[in-house]
C-alpha positions in Angstrom: -2.7 -13.2 -9.1 -0.8 -14.0 -5.9 -0.1 -17.5 -4.7 -2.7 -17.5 -2.0 -5.5 -16.5 -4.5 -4.3 -19.1 -7.0 -4.4 -21.8 -4.3 -7.9 -20.7 -3.2 -9.2 -20.9 -6.8 -7.6 -24.3 -7.2 -9.3 -25.5 -4.1 -12.7 -24.1 -5.1 -12.4 -25.7 -8.6 -11.5 -29.1 -7.0 -14.6 -28.8 -4.7 -16.8 -27.9 -7.6 -15.5 -30.9 -9.7 -16.1 -33.2 -6.8 -19.6 -31.9 -6.3 -20.4 -32.4 -10.0 -19.0 -36.0 -10.0 -21.0 -36.8 -6.9 -24.2 -35.4 -8.5 -23.8 -37.2 -11.8 -22.6 -40.5 -10.3 -25.7 -40.6 -8.1 -28.0 -40.3 -11.2 -28.2 -36.5 -11.6 -28.4 -35.2 -15.2 -25.7 -32.5 -14.6 -25.9 -28.8 -14.3 -26.4 -25.6 -16.3 -23.9 -22.8 -15.8 -25.2 -19.3 -16.5 -23.5 -15.9 -16.4 -24.5 -13.6 -13.5 -25.7 -10.9 -15.9 -28.9 -11.5 -17.8 -27.2 -10.4 -21.0 -23.4 -11.1 -20.8 -21.0 -9.5 -23.2 -17.4 -10.3 -23.9 -14.7 -8.7 -26.1 -16.3 -10.0 -29.3 -19.9 -9.3 -28.4 -22.6 -11.4 -26.8 -21.6 -14.5 -24.8 -23.3 -17.9 -24.9 -26.2 -17.6 -22.4 -25.5 -21.0 -20.7 -23.5 -24.1 -20.8 -24.9 -27.5 -20.0 -22.5 -29.9 -18.2 -24.1 -33.3 -18.6 -23.1 -36.4 -16.7 -21.9 -39.6 -18.5 -25.1 -41.6 -17.6 -27.4 -38.9 -19.1 -25.3 -38.8 -22.3 -25.3 -42.7 -22.5 -29.1 -42.7 -22.2 -29.5 -39.9 -24.8 -27.3 -41.9 -27.2 -29.3 -45.1 -26.6 -32.6 -43.3 -27.3 -31.1 -41.8 -30.5 -29.9 -45.3 -31.6 -33.3 -46.8 -30.9 -35.1 -44.1 -32.9 -32.8 -44.8 -35.9 -33.6 -48.6 -35.8 -37.4 -48.1 -35.6 -39.1 -48.5 -39.0 
């Protein structure tokens, strides 16, 4: 990879991170990242179909709900 391509990828990653932070800081739950192909394969076989990238507020609420359910008789 040449220097210009690496710099472009770094810039795109920074923009994506900033977008995600803005989304989650404003109350969004996060995002789901999926492969372009319906069934994605890697060197070792099938790939995980999606990855959920949740924001800190969503995770905090999820943990609070879990703790409340544990304390309910």
